[in-house]
VOLO-825447 format. One record per residue: residue in three letters; x, y, z of N, C-alpha, C, CB in turn. Coordinates in steps of 0.2 Angstrom, whole numbers, padded with zeros to 4 digits, always signed. Atoms other than C-alpha are relative to their C-alpha. Glycine has a CB too. Example, Ala and Ser with C-alpha at 12.3 -4.5 7.8 and 13.67 -1.06 7.14 Angstrom:
// residues 2
ALA+0004-0006+0000+0062-0022+0039+0004+0006+0000-0005+0000+0006SER-0004-0006-0001+0068-0005+0036-0004+0005+0003+0002+0002-0007
This chain:
// residues 216
MET-0003-0004+0006+0635+0289+0136-0004-0002-0006+0007-0002-0001TYR+0003+0001+0006+0626+0291+0120+0006-0001-0005-0004+0006-0003ARG-0005+0002+0005+0636+0282+0106+0000+0005-0006-0001-0007-0002TYR+0000-0004+0006+0630+0293+0092-0003+0007+0002-0005-0004-0006VAL+0003-0007-0001+0627+0312+0093-0001+0003-0006+0006+0004+0004LEU+0002-0003+0006+0618+0320+0079+0000+0008+0002-0007-0002-0002PHE+0000-0007-0001+0621+0339+0077-0003+0004-0005+0008+0002+0001ASP+0002-0005+0005+0612+0353+0069+0006+0004-0002-0006+0004+0003LEU-0006-0004+0002+0623+0365+0060-0001+0007+0002+0001+0000-0007ASP+0001-0007-0001+0616+0383+0060-0002+0001+0007-0005+0003-0005GLY+0002-0002-0007+0615+0390+0078+0002-0005+0005-0007+0001+0000THR-0003+0005-0005+0623+0374+0085+0007-0001+0000-0004-0006-0002LEU-0007+0001+0001+0640+0372+0077+0003+0007-0002+0002-0005-0005THR-0003-0007+0002+0642+0389+0069-0006+0005+0001+0002+0000-0008ASP+0004-0006+0000+0634+0406+0070-0001+0003-0007+0002+0005+0006PRO+0001-0002+0007+0627+0410+0053-0004+0006-0001-0002-0005-0005GLY+0005-0005+0000+0617+0425+0058+0001+0005-0006+0000+0004+0006GLU-0001-0005+0005+0625+0438+0046-0001-0002-0007+0007+0003+0001GLY+0000+0003+0007+0626+0427+0031-0007-0002-0002+0004-0006-0001ILE+0007+0002+0002+0608+0420+0032-0004+0006-0001-0002-0005+0005THR+0004-0006+0000+0600+0437+0036+0002+0004-0006+0001+0004+0006ASN-0002-0003+0006+0610+0445+0022-0003-0003-0006+0007+0001-0001SER+0003+0003+0006+0604+0432+0010-0008+0000+0000+0002-0008+0001VAL+0007-0002+0000+0586+0434+0016-0002+0007-0003-0003-0002+0007MET+0001-0007+0003+0587+0452+0013+0000+0001-0007+0005+0005+0004HIS-0001+0000+0007+0593+0450-0004-0006-0003-0004+0007-0004-0002ALA+0006+0003+0003+0579+0438-0008-0006+0004+0000-0001-0007+0003LEU+0006-0005-0001+0566+0450-0001+0000+0005-0005-0001+0002+0007ARG+0000-0005+0004+0572+0464-0011-0001-0002-0007+0007+0003+0000ARG+0001+0003+0007+0572+0453-0027-0007-0001-0001+0004-0006-0001MET+0007+0001+0001+0554+0449-0023-0004+0007+0001-0002-0005+0006GLY+0003-0007-0001+0550+0468-0021-0003+0001+0007-0006+0000-0005ILE+0002-0001-0007+0549+0468-0002+0005+0003+0003-0002-0007+0003ASP-0005-0003-0004+0558+0480+0009+0002-0004+0006-0002+0007+0002PRO-0001+0005-0006+0567+0469+0022+0000+0004+0006+0007-0003-0001PRO+0000-0003-0006+0566+0473+0040+0007+0000+0003-0005-0004+0005GLU-0007+0000-0004+0580+0475+0053+0002-0007+0000-0001+0004+0007ARG-0003+0007+0000+0592+0460+0054-0003-0004+0005+0007+0001+0001GLU+0002+0004-0006+0586+0454+0071-0007-0003-0002-0001+0003+0006ALA+0007+0002+0001+0568+0452+0064+0000-0006-0005-0004+0005-0004LEU-0001+0006+0005+0575+0439+0051+0003-0006+0004+0004+0002-0006TYR-0003+0006-0004+0583+0428+0065-0004-0006+0000+0002+0002+0007PRO+0004+0006+0001+0568+0416+0064+0002-0004-0006-0007+0002+0001PHE-0001+0004+0006+0574+0411+0047+0006-0005+0001+0002+0004-0006ILE-0005+0004-0001+0589+0403+0055-0002-0007+0003+0006+0003+0004GLY+0002+0007-0003+0586+0384+0057-0005-0004-0004-0002+0001+0007PRO+0005+0004+0004+0570+0379+0049+0001+0001-0008-0007+0003+0002PRO-0001-0001+0007+0568+0376+0030-0002+0006-0003-0004-0006-0003LEU+0001-0006+0003+0568+0391+0019-0007+0001-0002+0005+0002-0005LEU+0006+0000+0003+0552+0387+0010-0005+0001+0006-0002-0006-0004GLU+0005-0001-0006+0543+0386+0027+0000+0007+0003+0002-0005+0006SER-0001-0007-0003+0550+0402+0033-0003+0006-0004+0007+0001+0002PHE+0003-0005+0004+0546+0412+0018-0008+0000+0000+0002-0001-0008ALA+0007+0000-0001+0528+0406+0019-0003+0002+0006-0002-0008-0001LYS+0003-0002-0006+0526+0408+0037+0001+0008+0002+0004-0004+0006TYR-0001-0007-0002+0533+0426+0039-0002+0005-0006+0007+0001+0001TYR+0002-0004+0005+0529+0433+0022-0005-0002-0005+0007+0002-0004GLY+0005+0002+0004+0516+0423+0014+0002-0002-0007-0006+0005+0000ILE-0003+0002+0006+0527+0418+0000+0000-0008-0001+0007+0003-0001THR+0001+0007+0000+0522+0401-0006+0000-0002-0008-0007-0002+0003GLY+0000+0003+0007+0521+0389-0022+0006+0002-0004-0006+0003-0003GLU-0006-0002+0005+0532+0395-0037+0003+0006+0003-0003+0001-0007ASP-0003-0006-0003+0535+0412-0028+0005-0002+0006-0005+0005+0002GLY-0004+0003-0006+0542+0402-0013+0007-0003-0003-0003-0005+0004LEU-0006+0002+0004+0554+0393-0025+0004+0005-0002-0002-0005-0005ARG-0004-0006+0003+0559+0409-0033+0004+0004+0006-0005+0005-0004ALA-0004-0004-0006+0563+0417-0016+0006-0004+0002-0005+0001+0006VAL-0006+0004-0002+0574+0402-0011+0006+0001-0005-0002-0007+0000ALA-0005-0001+0005+0583+0404-0028+0004+0007+0001-0003-0001-0007TYR-0003-0006-0001+0586+0422-0025+0004+0000+0006-0006+0006+0001TYR-0004+0001-0006+0592+0418-0007+0007-0003-0002-0004-0004+0005ARG-0006+0003+0002+0605+0407-0015+0004+0003-0004-0002-0007-0003GLU-0004-0005+0004+0611+0420-0027+0005+0003+0004-0004+0005-0004TYR-0005-0004-0005+0619+0429-0012+0003-0005+0004-0004+0005+0004TYR-0003+0004-0005+0622+0414-0001+0005-0004-0003-0006-0005+0003ARG-0005+0004+0002+0632+0403-0012+0007+0002-0001-0002-0003-0007ASP-0006-0003+0001+0646+0415-0015+0002+0004+0006+0000+0004-0006ARG-0002-0005-0005+0646+0427+0000-0003-0002+0007-0003+0007-0002GLY+0003+0002-0007+0633+0422+0014+0002-0006+0003-0007+0000-0001ILE-0002+0006-0003+0639+0405+0016+0006+0000+0005+0002-0005-0005PHE-0005-0001-0004+0655+0411+0024+0000+0007+0004+0007+0001-0004GLU+0001-0005-0005+0648+0426+0033-0003-0003+0007-0005+0006-0002ASN+0002+0005-0005+0648+0414+0048+0006-0001+0005-0001-0007-0004ARG-0006+0001-0005+0659+0409+0063-0002-0006+0004+0001+0006+0004VAL+0001+0006-0004+0662+0393+0073-0002+0003+0007+0006-0004+0000ILE+0002-0002-0007+0653+0395+0090+0006-0002+0005-0007-0003+0002GLU-0006+0001-0005+0666+0396+0105-0002-0006+0004+0000+0006+0004GLY+0001+0007-0004+0668+0379+0113-0002-0006-0004-0004+0001+0005ILE+0002+0005+0004+0662+0369+0099+0006-0005-0002-0003+0002-0007PRO-0005+0005+0001+0679+0362+0093+0002-0004+0006+0006+0004-0003ALA-0002+0004-0006+0683+0357+0110-0005-0005+0002+0001+0005+0006LEU+0006+0004-0001+0666+0349+0112+0001-0006-0004-0007+0003-0001LEU+0000+0005+0005+0668+0339+0096+0006-0005+0002+0001+0002-0007GLU-0006+0003-0001+0686+0334+0101-0001-0005+0006+0006+0005+0002ALA+0001+0004-0006+0680+0328+0118-0004-0006-0001-0003+0004+0006LEU+0004+0005+0001+0666+0318+0112+0003-0006-0004-0006+0002-0004THR-0004+0005+0005+0677+0309+0098+0004-0004+0005+0003+0004-0005ALA-0005+0004-0004+0690+0305+0111-0003-0005+0005+0004+0005+0004ALA+0003+0005-0005+0677+0297+0123-0003-0005-0004-0006+0004+0003GLY+0003+0005+0004+0671+0286+0108-0006+0001-0003+0000-0006+0005CYS+0006-0002+0004+0656+0295+0102+0001+0001-0007-0003+0006+0003GLN+0000-0001+0007+0652+0296+0084-0004+0006-0002-0002-0007-0004CYS+0004-0006+0002+0647+0313+0078-0003+0000-0007+0005+0006+0001VAL+0004+0001+0006+0634+0314+0064-0003+0007-0001-0005-0006+0000LEU+0004-0006+0002+0628+0330+0055-0007-0001-0002+0004+0004-0005ALA+0007+0000+0002+0609+0332+0053-0003+0007+0000-0004-0005+0005THR+0002-0007+0001+0605+0349+0046-0005+0001-0006+0006+0004-0002ALA+0005-0002+0005+0591+0356+0036+0003+0004-0006-0006+0004+0003LYS-0004-0004+0005+0604+0366+0026+0001-0005-0006+0006+0003+0002PRO-0002+0005+0006+0607+0358+0008+0007-0003+0002+0000+0003-0006LEU-0006+0004-0002+0621+0345+0011+0006+0003-0004-0001-0007-0002HIS-0005-0003+0004+0631+0353-0003+0003+0006+0004-0002+0003-0007PHE-0002-0005-0004+0632+0369+0007+0003-0002+0007-0005+0006+0001ALA-0002+0003-0007+0634+0360+0024+0007-0002+0000-0005-0005+0003ALA-0006+0003+0000+0649+0351+0018+0006+0005-0001+0000-0005-0006GLN-0005-0006+0001+0658+0367+0012+0001+0003+0006-0003+0005-0005ILE-0001-0004-0007+0655+0375+0029+0005-0004+0005-0007+0001+0003LEU-0004+0004-0005+0662+0360+0039+0007+0000-0003-0003-0007+0000GLU-0007+0000+0003+0677+0359+0027+0004+0007+0001+0000-0002-0007HIS-0003-0007+0000+0680+0378+0027+0002+0002+0008-0005+0005-0002TYR-0001-0002-0007+0680+0379+0046+0004-0006+0004-0006+0001+0004HIS-0004+0005-0003+0690+0363+0049-0004-0005+0005+0007+0002+0003LEU+0004+0005-0004+0676+0353+0057-0002-0006-0003-0007+0004+0002ASP+0002+0006+0004+0673+0340+0044+0004-0007+0003+0002+0000-0007GLY-0003+0006-0002+0686+0328+0052-0003-0003+0006+0007+0002+0002TYR+0003+0003-0006+0675+0326+0067-0006-0004-0001-0002+0006+0005PHE+0007+0003+0001+0660+0319+0058+0001-0006-0004-0004+0005-0004ALA+0000+0007+0003+0658+0301+0053-0005+0000-0006-0001-0006+0005HIS+0005-0001+0005+0643+0305+0043-0004+0006-0001-0006-0006+0001THR+0004-0007+0001+0633+0320+0036-0007-0002-0004+0004+0005-0004ALA+0007+0000+0003+0614+0321+0032-0002+0007+0000-0004-0005+0004GLY+0003-0006+0001+0606+0336+0025-0006+0000-0005+0006+0005-0002ALA+0005+0000+0005+0593+0343+0014+0002+0000-0007-0004+0007+0001SER-0002+0000+0007+0592+0342-0005-0001+0007-0003-0005-0005-0004MET+0000-0007+0003+0595+0357-0016-0007+0001-0004+0005+0000-0005ASP+0006-0001+0003+0578+0354-0025-0006+0001+0005-0001-0005-0005SER+0005-0001-0005+0568+0356-0009-0005-0006+0001-0004+0007-0001SER+0004+0006-0001+0561+0339-0010+0001-0003+0007+0001-0005-0005LYS-0001+0003-0007+0569+0334+0007+0003+0006+0004+0005-0006-0001THR-0002-0006-0004+0570+0349+0019-0003-0001+0008-0003+0006-0002GLU+0003+0001-0007+0560+0342+0035+0005-0003+0004-0007-0003-0001LYS-0005+0003-0005+0570+0338+0050-0001-0007+0002+0000+0004+0006PRO+0001+0007-0001+0562+0321+0053+0003-0004-0005-0008-0002+0001MET-0003+0004+0006+0567+0315+0036+0008+0000+0001-0002+0003-0007ILE-0007+0000-0001+0585+0321+0039+0003-0003+0006+0002+0008+0000VAL-0003+0004-0006+0587+0314+0056-0001-0008-0001-0005+0002+0006ALA+0001+0007+0002+0580+0297+0049+0006-0002-0004-0006-0001-0004ASP-0006+0002+0004+0594+0298+0036+0006-0001+0004+0001+0006-0006ALA-0006+0000-0004+0607+0302+0049+0001-0007+0004+0000+0006+0005LEU+0000+0006-0004+0602+0287+0060+0001-0006-0005-0007-0001+0003ALA-0001+0005+0004+0602+0276+0045+0007-0001-0002-0005+0000-0007LEU-0007+0000+0002+0619+0281+0040+0005-0003+0005+0002+0007-0002CYS-0005+0003-0006+0627+0277+0057-0002-0006+0003+0000+0006+0005GLY+0003+0007-0002+0616+0262+0060-0001+0000+0008+0005-0005-0001ALA+0001+0000-0008+0611+0268+0078-0006-0004+0002-0001+0008+0002GLY+0006+0004-0003+0600+0257+0088-0003+0004+0005+0003-0007+0003ALA+0004-0003-0005+0587+0261+0101+0004+0002+0006-0006-0005+0002GLY-0004-0003-0006+0594+0272+0115+0007+0001-0001-0001-0006+0005GLU-0007-0001+0001+0611+0274+0107+0001+0008-0002+0002-0004-0005ALA-0001-0007+0003+0608+0292+0099-0004+0005+0003-0002-0001-0007VAL+0003-0006-0002+0604+0309+0104+0001+0006-0005+0003+0003+0007MET+0000-0006+0004+0600+0325+0094+0002+0006+0004-0006+0001-0004VAL-0002-0006-0003+0609+0342+0098-0002+0006-0005+0007+0000+0002GLY+0002-0006+0004+0600+0358+0091-0002+0005+0004-0005-0003-0005ASP+0002-0006-0003+0595+0375+0094-0008+0002-0001+0004+0006-0001ARG+0007-0002+0002+0577+0376+0086-0005-0005+0001+0000+0002-0007TYR+0006+0005-0001+0560+0368+0088+0000-0006-0005-0007+0004+0000ASN+0000+0005+0005+0562+0358+0072+0005-0005+0002+0001+0003-0007ASP-0004+0005-0002+0577+0349+0079-0003-0005+0005+0007+0003+0004VAL+0003+0004-0005+0567+0343+0094-0005-0004-0004-0004+0004+0005GLU+0005+0004+0004+0553+0338+0082+0003-0006-0004-0004+0004-0005GLY-0003+0005+0004+0565+0329+0071+0002-0006+0004+0006+0003-0004ALA-0002+0005-0004+0572+0319+0085-0005-0004+0003+0004+0003+0006HIS+0005+0004-0003+0556+0314+0093-0004-0004-0005-0005+0005+0003ALA+0003+0004+0006+0549+0309+0076+0003-0007-0001-0001+0004-0006ASN-0004+0006+0001+0563+0296+0076+0001-0004+0006+0006+0002-0004GLY-0001+0003-0006+0562+0291+0094+0006+0001+0004-0001-0007-0001ILE-0006-0002-0004+0577+0299+0101-0001+0007+0003+0006+0000-0005PRO+0001-0007-0004+0579+0313+0114+0004+0005-0004+0003-0001+0007CYS-0003-0006+0003+0585+0330+0110+0003+0005+0006-0005+0004-0004ILE-0003-0005-0004+0597+0342+0119-0001+0007-0003+0008-0002+0002GLY+0001-0007+0002+0591+0360+0116+0005+0004+0002-0007+0002+0001VAL-0005-0004-0002+0605+0372+0116-0002+0008+0000+0006-0001-0004LEU+0002-0007-0001+0603+0390+0122+0006+0005-0003-0001+0002+0007PHE-0005-0004+0003+0619+0397+0112-0001+0001-0007+0007-0003+0002GLY+0002-0001+0007+0610+0397+0096-0006+0005-0001-0002-0006-0004TYR+0005-0005+0001+0594+0406+0090-0007-0002+0003-0001+0001-0008GLY+0007+0002-0003+0580+0396+0099+0000+0002+0007-0001-0007-0001THR+0001-0001-0007+0574+0402+0116-0001-0006+0004-0005+0006+0001ARG+0002+0005-0004+0572+0392+0131-0007-0002+0000+0002+0002+0008ALA+0007+0001+0001+0553+0395+0129-0001-0005-0006-0003+0006+0000GLU+0002+0004+0007+0553+0388+0111+0002-0007+0001+0004+0003-0005LEU-0003+0007-0001+0564+0373+0116-0004-0004+0005+0007+0000+0002THR+0004+0003-0005+0554+0369+0131-0007-0002-0003-0001+0004+0006GLU+0007+0001+0003+0537+0371+0122+0000-0006-0005-0002+0006-0003ALA-0001+0006+0005+0544+0359+0108+0001-0007+0004+0006+0002-0004GLY-0001+0006-0004+0548+0346+0122+0007-0002+0000-0004-0005-0004ALA-0007+0002+0000+0567+0346+0122+0001-0004+0007+0004+0006+0000ASP-0001+0005-0006+0572+0332+0134+0005+0003+0005+0003-0006-0002PHE-0005-0003-0004+0587+0342+0140+0001+0007-0002+0007-0004+0001ILE-0001-0007+0002+0592+0361+0140+0008+0001+0002-0004+0005+0003ALA-0007-0002-0001+0611+0366+0138+0001+0007-0001+0004-0005-0004GLU-0002-0007+0001+0617+0383+0141+0006+0001-0004+0001+0004+0007GLY-0006-0001+0004+0634+0380+0133+0003-0007-0002+0005+0003+0005PRO-0003+0006+0003+0645+0367+0124+0002-0005+0006+0006+0001-0004ALA-0002+0004-0005+0652+0361+0141-0006-0004+0003+0003+0004+0006ALA+0006+0004-0003+0634+0356+0147-0002-0005-0005-0006+0005+0001VAL+0002+0005+0005+0631+0347+0130+0005-0006+0001+0001+0003-0007ARG-0005+0005-0002+0647+0337+0134-0002-0005+0006+0007+0002+0001ARG+0002+0004-0006+0641+0332+0151-0006-0004-0001-0001+0005+0006LEU+0006+0004+0002+0624+0327+0145+0001-0006-0004-0006+0005-0003VAL-0001+0006+0005+0630+0316+0131+0004-0005+0004+0004+0003-0006LEU-0005+0005-0003+0643+0307+0142-0003-0003+0006+0006+0003+0002GLU+0003+0002-0007+0632+0306+0158-0007-0003-0001+0001+0005+0005GLU+0007+0002+0000+0614+0304+0152-0001-0006-0004-0004+0006-0002GLY+0002+0005+0005+0615+0291+0138+0001-0007+0003+0005+0001-0006
């Protein structure tokens, strides 16, 4: 059993597809760009916003910071709650907590927003610690956030595992010497997670429970 279980938020605990894509559409319009269909914006879910605006639209530097600010115009009041808890997640968190695991949030979302989401959906009580990105974009990379999460809980070698749905979750875990369970109920594909080097693949929350309790 892994004693400490680090969880990504978007696409792992909740499905934020509507809110995040609506926020990206708002930002693109404010930048003078006609947004595509919603599904074309799903790759924005998970990685840092600055990275995604640069990767998919070539928006960098000061323009990138402006795009993030426009994104948050919509997200802070509306997009944040255009969201839903993924089916089976409360039961997973309950089971892990009952088994003696300590759940820790490790998200590339600004911690301010992440805390609001956990509280709004009554998930905050399951988490002993929360680590997230900074609002000023100085800390957005997953390796730094996973390092913060591990420091907060004091996890030793072999005691922790990361659970996430995108390549950056795998990269963040491996940069800190811990394995990653890639989940298929979020926005990353099996191919993406496999290519990133996920140590395990879970099709649903029940599989995450089994891997945490039996593999650690």
